[in-house]
ROZAGU-642528 format. One record per residue: z, x, y of N, C-alpha, C, CB in turn. Coordinates in steps of 0.2 Angstrom, whole numbers, padded with zeros to 4 digits, always signed. Atoms other than C-alpha are relative to their C-alpha. Glycine has a CB too. Layout:
% residues N
ZXYZXYZXYZXY/...
END
This chain:
% residues 296
+0000+0003-0006+0000+0001+0000+0000+0003+0006+0005-0005-0001/+0000-0004-0005-0004+0006+0017+0006+0001+0004-0006-0001+0004/-0006-0002-0005+0009+0013+0030+0001-0006+0004+0000+0007+0006/+0002+0006-0004+0003-0001+0041+0004-0007-0003-0007+0000+0000/-0002+0006+0003+0007-0015+0029+0007+0000-0002-0004-0001-0005/-0007-0001+0002+0022-0008+0022+0005+0000+0005+0000+0005-0003/-0004-0002-0005+0030-0003+0038+0003-0008+0003-0004+0004+0006/-0001+0006-0002+0029-0022+0043+0005-0003-0004-0006-0004-0001/-0004+0004+0005+0039-0027+0028+0008+0005+0001-0003-0001-0009/-0006-0004+0001+0053-0013+0031+0006-0002+0002-0001+0006+0004/-0007+0003-0001+0066-0024+0039+0002-0003-0006+0000-0005+0006/-0003+0003+0005+0066-0034+0024+0002+0005-0006-0006-0006-0003/-0003-0006+0006+0067-0017+0012+0008+0001+0003-0004+0008+0000/-0007-0001-0002+0083-0014+0023+0005-0005-0003+0001+0000+0007/-0004+0005+0002+0090-0030+0019+0001-0001-0008-0003-0006+0003/+0001+0000+0009+0085-0029+0000+0002+0007-0001-0008-0002-0003/+0000-0007+0001+0092-0011+0001+0005+0000-0007+0003+0003+0006/-0004+0000+0006+0105-0015-0014-0005+0000-0005+0005-0004-0001/+0004+0001+0005+0090-0020-0024-0005+0006-0001-0003-0005+0000/+0005-0006+0001+0079-0006-0021+0004+0007+0000-0005+0000+0007/-0004-0006+0000+0093+0007-0020-0002+0005+0005+0000+0004-0006/+0002-0005-0006+0088+0014-0003+0007+0001+0004-0006-0004+0006/-0007-0001-0005+0103+0022+0006-0002+0006+0004+0006+0002-0005/+0001-0006-0005+0104+0034+0020+0006+0004+0001-0003-0004+0007/-0006-0005-0002+0115+0049+0023-0002+0004+0006+0000+0006-0006/+0003-0004-0006+0116+0059+0038-0005+0006-0001+0006+0004+0003/+0005-0005+0001+0102+0071+0040+0003+0007+0001-0006-0002+0005/-0001-0006-0002+0102+0089+0038-0004+0003+0005+0000+0004-0006/+0004-0003-0006+0096+0101+0051-0007+0001-0002+0003+0007+0001/+0008-0001+0001+0077+0104+0052+0000+0006-0005-0005+0003+0008/+0002-0005+0005+0068+0115+0039+0003+0007+0004-0009+0000-0003/-0002-0006+0000+0075+0133+0039-0004+0004+0005+0001+0003-0007/+0004-0003-0004+0070+0143+0054-0003+0007-0002+0004+0001+0005/+0004-0006+0002+0066+0158+0044-0006-0001-0003+0003+0005-0004/+0006+0001+0003+0051+0151+0037-0006+0001+0004-0001-0007-0002/+0005-0002-0004+0035+0158+0043-0004-0006+0003-0005+0005-0003/+0004+0005-0003+0024+0148+0054-0007+0000-0004-0001+0001+0006/+0006+0001+0005+0007+0141+0046-0004+0005+0005-0002-0007-0001/+0005-0004-0003-0007+0153+0049-0006-0004+0001-0002+0006-0005/+0006+0003-0002-0024+0148+0056+0001-0004+0006-0003-0004-0005/+0000+0003-0008-0018+0141+0073+0001-0007+0000-0008+0001+0004/+0001+0008+0000-0017+0123+0078-0004-0004-0004-0002-0002+0007/+0004+0004+0005-0022+0111+0066+0001+0002-0007-0007-0001+0001/+0000-0001+0007-0019+0121+0051+0005-0003-0004+0001+0007-0002/-0004+0005+0003-0005+0110+0046+0007+0001+0002+0000+0000-0008/-0006-0001-0002+0013+0107+0047+0004+0002-0007+0002-0007+0003/-0004-0002+0006+0026+0117+0034+0004-0005-0002+0004+0007+0002/-0005+0005+0004+0035+0107+0021+0001+0003-0006-0002-0008-0001/-0003-0003+0006+0045+0114+0007+0002-0007-0005+0006+0005+0002/-0002+0007+0005+0046+0101-0008+0002+0003-0007-0007-0005+0000/-0001-0003+0007+0053+0103-0025+0001-0007-0005+0007+0005+0000/-0002+0005+0005+0055+0092-0041+0005+0003-0004-0006-0002-0005/-0006-0003+0005+0070+0093-0053+0002-0006-0004+0006+0004+0003/-0003+0004+0006+0075+0084-0069+0008+0002+0001-0003+0001-0008/-0006-0002-0001+0093+0083-0066+0004-0001-0007+0003-0003+0006/-0002+0002+0007+0097+0077-0084+0007-0002+0000+0000+0007-0005/-0006+0003-0001+0110+0066-0078+0007+0003+0003+0002-0003-0006/-0006-0005-0003+0121+0079-0070+0002+0006-0006+0006-0005+0001/-0002-0005+0004+0122+0090-0086-0005+0006+0000+0000-0003-0008/+0003-0006+0001+0117+0108-0089-0002+0001-0007+0003+0006+0003/+0002+0000+0007+0110+0115-0104+0006+0001-0005-0004+0005-0001/-0005-0001+0004+0127+0118-0110+0003-0007-0002+0005+0004+0004/-0002+0008+0001+0129+0098-0111+0006-0002+0005+0002-0002-0007/-0006+0003-0004+0143+0098-0098-0003-0003+0007+0006+0007+0001/+0002+0003-0006+0141+0087-0083+0005+0004+0006+0002-0008-0001/-0003-0005-0005+0144+0097-0068-0004-0001+0007-0001+0008-0002/+0003+0001-0006+0138+0090-0051+0001+0004+0005+0002-0006+0003/-0001-0006-0006+0145+0105-0041-0006+0005-0002+0008+0005+0001/+0005-0004+0002+0133+0116-0051-0007-0002+0003+0001-0001-0008/+0007+0002-0002+0118+0105-0048-0001+0000+0008-0002-0007-0004/+0000+0001-0008+0122+0103-0029-0001+0007+0002+0008-0002+0002/+0001-0008-0002+0123+0123-0028-0007+0001-0001+0005+0005-0004/+0008-0002+0001+0106+0123-0036-0005-0003+0004-0002-0001-0007/+0004+0002-0004+0098+0111-0026+0000+0003+0008+0002-0007+0000/-0001-0003-0007+0105+0119-0009-0004+0006+0000+0008+0001+0001/+0005-0007-0001+0097+0135-0014-0007-0001+0000+0002+0006-0006/+0007+0001-0001+0080+0128-0015-0002-0001+0007-0002-0006-0005/+0001+0002-0007+0081+0124+0003-0006-0003+0001+0001+0006+0004/+0005+0004-0001+0069+0111+0002+0000-0006+0004-0002-0002-0005/+0000+0006-0003+0064+0097+0013+0000-0007-0002-0003+0000+0004/+0001+0005+0004+0060+0085+0001+0001+0001-0008-0007-0003+0001/-0002-0001+0008+0066+0084-0017-0001-0006-0005+0009+0002-0001/+0000+0006+0006+0060+0072-0032+0005+0002-0005-0007+0000-0003/-0004-0001+0006+0074+0069-0045-0002-0005-0005+0007-0001+0002/+0000+0004+0006+0073+0062-0062+0006+0001-0004-0007+0001-0005/-0005+0001+0004+0085+0056-0075+0006+0000+0004+0000+0005-0004/-0006+0001-0005+0097+0050-0061+0004-0005-0002-0003+0000+0008/-0004+0005+0002+0111+0040-0066+0003-0003+0007+0005+0002-0006/-0003+0004-0005+0119+0027-0054+0005-0006-0003-0006-0004+0005/-0005+0004+0002+0136+0020-0060-0003-0002-0008+0000-0007+0005/+0004+0002+0006+0126+0021-0078+0005+0000-0006-0006+0006-0001/-0005+0000+0007+0141+0027-0090+0003+0006+0000-0004-0001-0007/-0006-0005-0001+0154+0039-0095-0004+0007+0000+0004+0000-0008/+0004-0007-0001+0140+0054-0096+0000+0003+0006-0006+0000-0002/+0001-0002-0008+0140+0055-0078+0007-0004+0003-0007-0004+0005/-0006+0003-0003+0157+0047-0075+0000-0005+0004+0004+0006+0003/+0001+0006-0003+0150+0031-0069-0001+0001+0008+0006-0004-0001/+0001-0001-0008+0146+0039-0052-0007+0000+0002+0003+0007+0003/+0005+0000-0002+0132+0037-0041-0003+0006+0002+0000-0004+0004/+0004-0008+0000+0122+0054-0043-0004+0000+0007-0005+0001-0007/+0005+0000-0007+0109+0049-0030+0004+0000+0007-0006-0007+0000/-0004+0000-0007+0121+0045-0016+0005+0005+0001+0004-0007+0000/-0006-0005-0001+0134+0059-0019-0004+0007+0001+0005+0002-0008/+0004-0006-0001+0120+0072-0020-0002+0000+0008-0006+0000-0004/+0002+0000-0007+0113+0066-0003+0005+0001+0005-0004-0006+0001/-0006-0001-0004+0130+0066+0005+0001+0007+0001+0006-0005-0003/-0002-0007+0000+0133+0083-0001-0005+0004+0003+0000+0003-0007/+0005-0004-0002+0117+0090+0004-0003-0003+0008-0006-0001-0005/+0002+0003-0007+0116+0079+0021-0007-0001+0000+0002+0005+0006/+0006+0001-0001+0100+0072+0017-0001-0008-0002-0003+0004-0004/+0001+0008+0001+0092+0054+0017-0001-0001-0008-0008-0002+0004/+0002+0002+0007+0090+0046+0000-0003-0007-0001+0006+0001-0003/+0003+0006+0002+0080+0033-0008+0000+0000-0008-0007+0000+0002/-0001+0001+0008+0084+0028-0027-0005-0006-0002+0009-0002+0000/+0003+0005+0003+0072+0018-0038+0002+0001-0006-0007+0001+0001/-0002+0001+0007+0079+0012-0054-0005-0002-0004+0005-0004+0000/+0004+0003+0006+0069+0011-0069+0004-0006-0005-0001+0006-0005/-0004+0005+0003+0083+0001-0078+0006-0002+0005+0003+0004-0007/-0005+0004-0005+0096-0011-0068+0004-0004-0004-0004-0004+0005/-0003+0004+0004+0108-0018-0080+0008-0003+0003+0002+0005-0008/-0006+0003-0002+0123-0030-0078+0006+0004-0001+0001-0006-0004/-0005-0004+0002+0139-0022-0076+0005-0003-0006+0004+0001+0006/-0003+0002+0006+0151-0021-0091+0005-0005+0003+0003+0006-0004/-0005+0004-0002+0165-0030-0080-0003-0003+0007+0007+0005+0002/+0002+0004-0006+0162-0043-0067+0002+0004+0007+0002-0007-0001/-0002-0003-0006+0162-0036-0049-0002+0008+0000+0008-0001+0001/+0001-0007+0000+0158-0018-0055-0007+0001+0003+0000+0003-0006/+0008-0001-0002+0141-0010-0048-0004+0000-0007+0000+0007+0004/+0003+0000+0007+0127-0012-0059-0002+0006-0003-0006-0005+0001/+0001-0006+0003+0122+0001-0071-0007+0002+0000+0003+0000-0008/+0007-0001-0001+0106+0009-0066-0001+0008-0001-0001-0002+0008/+0002-0006+0002+0096+0024-0071-0008+0001+0003+0000+0000-0008/+0006+0000-0003+0080+0030-0063-0001+0007+0004+0000-0007+0004/+0002-0006-0003+0072+0043-0051+0002-0001+0008-0009+0000-0001/-0002+0000-0008+0076+0047-0032-0004+0005+0003+0008+0001+0003/+0002-0005-0005+0070+0056-0017+0005+0001+0005-0007-0001+0002/-0004-0002-0005+0080+0066-0005-0004+0003+0005+0004+0004-0003/+0004-0004-0006+0074+0071+0012+0003+0001+0005-0005-0004+0003/-0002-0002-0005+0078+0080+0026-0001-0004+0007-0002+0006+0001/+0003+0004-0005+0066+0069+0036+0001-0007-0001-0008+0001+0000/-0002+0008+0000+0069+0051+0041-0006-0003-0005+0000-0003+0007/+0005+0004+0006+0062+0039+0026+0000-0006+0005+0004-0001-0008/+0002+0006-0005+0053+0026+0037-0002-0007-0004-0006+0002+0004/+0001+0006+0005+0048+0015+0021+0002+0002-0007-0008-0003+0001/-0001-0003+0007+0052+0015+0002-0002-0007-0004+0009+0002-0001/+0002+0007+0005+0046+0004-0013+0001+0004-0007-0009-0003+0001/-0001-0002+0008+0049+0005-0031-0006-0004-0004+0008-0001-0004/+0006+0003+0003+0032+0002-0040+0001-0002-0008-0005+0005+0002/+0000+0002+0007+0029-0005-0058-0005+0004-0002+0000-0007-0001/+0005-0003+0004+0020+0006-0070+0001-0002-0007+0001+0007+0001/-0001+0002+0007+0018+0004-0089+0005+0005-0003-0007+0000-0004/-0006-0003+0004+0033+0008-0099+0001-0003-0007+0007+0000+0003/-0001+0003+0008+0039+0007-0117+0008+0002+0001-0004+0005-0007/-0008-0001-0001+0058+0003-0114+0004+0004-0006+0003-0007+0002/-0006-0004+0005+0072+0014-0122+0006-0006-0001+0005+0007+0004/-0006+0005+0001+0084-0001-0120-0002-0006-0004+0004-0003+0007/+0003+0005+0005+0073-0014-0130-0001+0002-0007-0007-0002+0002/+0001-0003+0005+0075-0012-0148-0006+0000-0003+0004-0002-0004/+0007+0001+0002+0057-0018-0151-0004+0000+0006-0001-0007-0004/+0003+0001-0005+0048-0013-0136-0007+0000-0001+0002+0005+0004/+0007+0000-0001+0030-0016-0131-0002+0003+0007-0003-0006-0001/+0002-0002-0006+0021-0007-0117-0001-0006+0005-0006+0005+0000/-0001+0005-0005+0024-0017-0101+0001+0002+0007+0006-0005-0002/-0002-0003-0007+0025-0016-0082+0007+0000+0001-0002-0003+0006/-0007-0001-0001+0042-0009-0077+0001+0005+0007+0002+0002-0006/-0001-0004-0006+0050-0002-0061+0001+0008-0002+0006-0003+0004/-0002-0006+0000+0054+0016-0058-0006+0005+0002+0002+0002-0007/+0005-0005-0003+0039+0024-0049+0001-0001+0008-0008-0001-0002/-0003+0001-0007+0047+0027-0032-0005+0003+0005+0007+0004+0002/+0004-0002-0005+0037+0029-0016+0004+0000+0007-0006-0004+0000/-0003-0001-0006+0044+0035+0001-0005+0002+0005+0005+0004+0001/+0004-0003-0006+0035+0038+0018+0005+0003+0004-0004-0006+0004/-0005-0003-0005+0044+0051+0028-0005+0003+0005+0005+0007-0002/+0002-0003-0005+0040+0058+0045+0000+0005+0001+0001-0002+0005/+0000-0006+0000+0036+0075+0047-0003+0002+0007-0002+0003-0007/+0002+0000-0008+0036+0078+0067-0005-0005+0002-0003+0007+0002/+0004+0006-0002+0028+0061+0068-0005-0001-0005-0004+0001+0007/+0006+0001+0004+0015+0063+0054+0003-0003-0007-0003+0007-0002/-0002+0003+0006+0017+0051+0039-0001+0002-0005-0002-0006+0000/+0001-0003+0007+0019+0058+0023+0001-0004-0007+0004+0006+0000/-0002+0004+0006+0018+0048+0007+0004+0005-0005-0007-0003-0003/-0002-0004+0004+0029+0055-0006+0002-0004-0006+0006+0004+0002/-0001+0004+0006+0030+0048-0024+0005+0005-0005-0008-0002-0003/-0003-0003+0006+0041+0052-0039+0001-0003-0006+0007+0002+0002/+0001+0003+0006+0039+0049-0057+0003+0004-0005-0006-0002-0001/-0002-0003+0005+0045+0052-0074-0005-0004-0006+0008+0000-0002/+0006+0002+0005+0031+0050-0088+0003-0001-0007-0007+0005+0000/-0003+0001+0006+0034+0044-0105+0001+0007-0004-0005-0006-0004/-0001-0006+0004+0041+0057-0117-0002+0001-0007+0007+0001-0001/+0002+0000+0008+0034+0052-0134-0007+0004-0001+0000-0008-0004/+0006-0004+0002+0021+0063-0143-0006-0004+0001+0001+0002-0008/+0006+0003+0000+0009+0049-0144-0001-0001+0008+0000-0007-0004/+0001+0000-0007+0000+0050-0126-0002-0007+0003-0005+0005+0002/+0003+0007-0003-0005+0031-0125+0004-0003+0006+0000-0005-0006/-0004+0003-0006+0009+0026-0113-0001+0005+0007+0008+0000-0002/+0002-0005-0006+0005+0041-0103-0006-0001+0003+0001+0008-0003/+0007+0001-0003-0013+0037-0101+0001-0007+0004-0006-0001-0008/-0001+0006-0003-0008+0020-0095+0004+0002+0006+0003-0005-0005/-0003-0001-0005+0004+0027-0084-0004+0004+0006+0006+0005-0002/+0004-0003-0004-0008+0039-0076-0005-0004+0003-0004+0005-0005/+0005+0005-0003-0021+0025-0073+0004-0003+0005-0003-0004-0004/-0004+0003-0005-0007+0016-0064+0002+0003+0006+0007-0002-0002/-0002-0006-0005-0001+0031-0054-0006+0000+0005+0001+0007-0004/+0006+0000-0004-0019+0033-0048-0001-0007+0005-0007+0002-0005/+0000+0008-0004-0021+0014-0043+0004+0000+0005+0001-0006-0004/-0005+0001-0005-0005+0014-0033-0001+0006+0006+0007+0001-0003/+0001-0004-0005-0009+0030-0025-0006-0001+0005+0001+0006-0002/+0007+0002-0003-0027+0025-0020+0001-0004+0006-0006-0003-0005/-0001+0004-0004-0019+0012-0010+0001+0003+0007+0005-0005-0002/-0004-0002-0005-0012+0024+0003-0006+0006+0003+0008+0004-0002/+0004-0005-0001-0021+0037+0014+0005+0005+0005-0007-0003+0004/-0003-0006-0004-0016+0053+0024+0003+0004-0006+0007-0002+0005/-0002-0005+0004-0006+0067+0015+0004-0004-0006+0004+0006+0003/-0003+0003+0006+0001+0062-0002+0002+0006-0005-0004-0004-0004/-0004-0006+0004+0013+0072-0013+0004-0004-0007+0006+0003+0005/-0002+0002+0006+0017+0068-0031+0005+0004-0004-0004-0001-0005/-0006-0005+0003+0034+0075-0038+0002-0002-0007+0006+0001+0005/-0002+0003+0006+0039+0072-0057-0001+0004-0006-0004-0005-0001/-0001-0003+0007+0043+0076-0075-0006-0004-0003+0008-0001-0005/+0006+0003+0003+0025+0072-0082+0001-0001-0009-0006+0005+0002/+0000+0001+0007+0031+0075-0100-0006+0002-0005+0001-0007-0002/+0007-0001+0003+0014+0083-0103-0001+0008+0004-0006-0006+0001/+0001-0007-0002+0007+0101-0101-0007-0001+0005-0001+0004-0007/+0006+0000-0004-0007+0104-0087-0007-0002-0002-0001+0007+0003/+0007+0001+0003-0022+0104-0098+0000-0006-0005-0002+0007-0005/+0000+0007+0005-0016+0087-0108-0005-0004+0002+0007-0004+0000/+0004+0005-0001-0030+0075-0109+0003-0006+0004-0002-0002-0006/-0003+0005-0004-0020+0061-0102+0001+0001+0007+0005-0002-0003/-0001-0001-0007-0017+0070-0086-0006+0002+0003+0005+0006+0001/+0006-0002-0003-0035+0075-0083-0002-0005+0005-0005+0000-0005/+0003+0005-0006-0039+0060-0072+0004+0001+0007+0001-0008-0002/-0005-0002-0006-0024+0065-0060-0004+0005+0005+0008+0003-0002/+0002-0006-0003-0033+0081-0056-0007-0002+0004+0000+0006-0006/+0005+0003-0003-0048+0071-0049+0001+0000+0008-0002-0007-0002/-0002+0001-0006-0039+0067-0033+0006+0005+0002+0002-0007+0001/-0005-0003-0002-0025+0078-0034+0000+0008-0002+0006-0003-0002/+0000-0008+0003-0022+0099-0034+0007+0001-0004-0001+0006+0007/-0007-0002+0004-0008+0104-0046+0002+0007+0004-0002+0002-0009/-0003-0006-0001+0003+0117-0037+0003+0004-0004+0004-0001+0004/-0001-0004+0007+0003+0129-0051+0005+0006+0002-0007+0003-0004/-0005-0006-0001+0020+0140-0050-0001+0005-0005+0006-0002+0000/+0002-0005+0006+0012+0150-0065+0006+0002-0004-0002+0006+0003/-0005-0001+0005+0028+0148-0075+0002-0006-0003+0007+0003+0004/-0002+0006+0004+0035+0136-0088+0006-0002+0002+0001+0002-0007/-0007+0003-0003+0050+0124-0083+0004-0002-0006-0001-0006+0004/-0004+0004+0005+0056+0117-0101+0000+0005-0006-0003-0008+0000/-0007+0002-0003+0068+0120-0109+0003+0005+0004+0005+0000-0006/-0002-0004-0006+0078+0128-0095+0002+0008-0002+0007-0003+0003/-0003-0006+0001+0087+0142-0105-0006+0005-0002+0005+0000-0006/+0004-0003+0000+0071+0149-0112-0008-0003+0000+0001+0004-0007/+0005+0005+0000+0056+0139-0106-0006+0002-0003-0002-0001+0006/+0006-0001+0004+0040+0138-0116-0006-0004+0002+0002-0001-0006/+0006+0005-0002+0029+0124-0107+0003-0003+0007-0001-0007-0006/-0002+0004-0007+0027+0117-0089-0002-0008-0001-0006+0003+0006/+0001+0007+0000+0030+0098-0089+0002-0002+0007+0004-0003-0005/-0002+0004-0007+0037+0096-0071-0005+0004+0005+0008+0002+0002/+0005+0000-0004+0025+0095-0057+0000-0001+0006-0005-0003-0003/+0002+0003-0008+0021+0095-0038-0007+0000+0000+0003+0005+0006/+0007+0001+0000+0004+0089-0035-0001-0003+0007-0003-0006-0007/+0001+0002-0007-0004+0086-0019-0007-0003+0001+0000+0006+0004/+0005+0003-0001-0018+0076-0012-0006+0005+0003+0001-0006+0004/+0005-0005-0002-0035+0086-0009-0002-0002+0007-0006+0001-0007/+0002+0001-0007-0039+0089+0009+0005-0001+0004-0004-0005+0000/-0006+0002-0003-0023+0082+0015+0006+0004+0001+0002-0005-0002/-0005-0004+0001-0011+0095+0009-0003+0006-0003+0006-0003-0004/+0002-0007+0003-0013+0114+0006+0007+0003-0003-0003+0005+0005/-0005-0004+0004-0002+0124-0006+0000+0008+0003-0002+0000-0007/+0000-0008-0002+0004+0141+0001+0003+0004-0006+0004+0002+0008/-0002-0005+0007+0014+0146-0014+0005-0006-0004+0005+0008+0001/-0004+0004+0004+0024+0138-0028+0004+0005-0005-0004-0005-0002/-0003-0004+0004+0037+0145-0040+0005-0004-0004+0004+0005+0003/-0004+0003+0004+0050+0141-0053+0008+0004-0001-0003-0001-0007/-0006-0003+0001+0068+0146-0050+0004+0000-0006+0004-0001+0004/-0004+0000+0006+0079+0152-0064+0006-0003+0000+0000+0007-0002/-0006+0004+0000+0093+0140-0068+0001-0003-0007-0002-0005+0005/-0002+0004+0006+0103+0132-0082+0005-0005+0001+0003+0005-0006/-0003+0005-0002+0110+0119-0072-0002-0007-0002+0000-0001+0007/+0002+0006+0004+0099+0106-0081-0003+0003-0006-0004-0005+0004/+0004-0001+0005+0089+0106-0096-0007+0002+0002+0000-0006-0005/+0007-0002-0003+0073+0108-0085+0002+0005+0006-0004-0007+0003/+0000-0004-0006+0069+0121-0071-0003-0004+0005-0003+0006-0001/+0003+0005-0005+0065+0114-0055-0008+0005+0002+0005-0001+0008/+0006-0003-0003+0047+0117-0047+0000-0001+0008-0005-0002-0002/+0000+0000-0008+0047+0123-0028-0007+0001+0003+0004+0004+0002/+0006-0002-0003+0032+0123-0017-0001-0001+0008-0005-0005-0003/+0001-0001-0007+0028+0128+0001-0007-0004+0002+0000+0008+0002/+0006+0003-0001+0015+0116+0008-0001+0000+0007+0000-0007-0003/+0003+0002-0008+0004+0113+0024-0002-0007-0001-0008+0005+0002/+0002+0007+0000+0002+0095+0027-0003-0002+0006+0006-0004-0001/+0004+0001-0005-0012+0089+0038-0002-0008+0001-0007+0005-0002/+0001+0007-0001-0016+0073+0047+0001-0001+0008+0005-0005-0004/-0001+0001-0006-0014+0064+0063+0007-0004+0001-0006-0004+0003/-0006+0002-0001+0003+0062+0069+0001-0007+0005+0005+0005+0002/-0002+0007-0003+0010+0044+0076+0006+0001+0004+0001-0005-0005/-0006+0001-0004+0024+0039+0088+0006+0001-0004-0001-0005+0002/-0005-0001+0005+0040+0045+0081+0005-0006+0000+0004+0006+0002/
END
């Protein structure tokens, strides 16, 4: 959906924030001053550092829930925008029934948008809903947010069939007045690629509705050359970090991605920091985003 159409509905999004999981935390300072200015003079693009990180519901490779450890890891990335997967929100004992998206946003002083894949009735009346999904953390103001449906094979249904379900998060952030669409996703993990094929088709359809700089962050559960991912590379560029991301201890394959729209976003560099704070490693990319700025 275009920014113009969605922005008109944004007041309703705020009213329905509890349903969409959109929270706001005090913003952090602007991007670090030590980053070099973009080369090529005016019009070359605005610098933006992004990252994707599957946080494994707060647990490291040792299986121990430790949000302090993950907070330190995320802070060290010094990213302006971060896509998170496997995010619990009052989900269960494994994450101490905590709101991981909200806590990480407060600790890092970033804005947050949470997009649940599952939102279940609480075990006790009056308790928060048990939710699990994806999230975006951003230093830049989030001006709109949406939780799109894509094809999923539910892990909560004993006899699942592929069907549309939420959990493909989209936000629009303003980078010095320039609207940038950021999407965060977590594709199906099963060896059979059939569901991922459908999810890629859904992803392309949804992203095609938007114009301007677009950034897709996520755990694709497939490697770059997987046939089911091939359609993505028609419109997107893989910010290849040149290193595997999974499993974190001794990674052997890259299933975590930063992908950007061709023409609207340039990739300056990308890398995979060493870490065992989750069962995945993060991917970080320094980008240049291009487009026409609008009124702030």
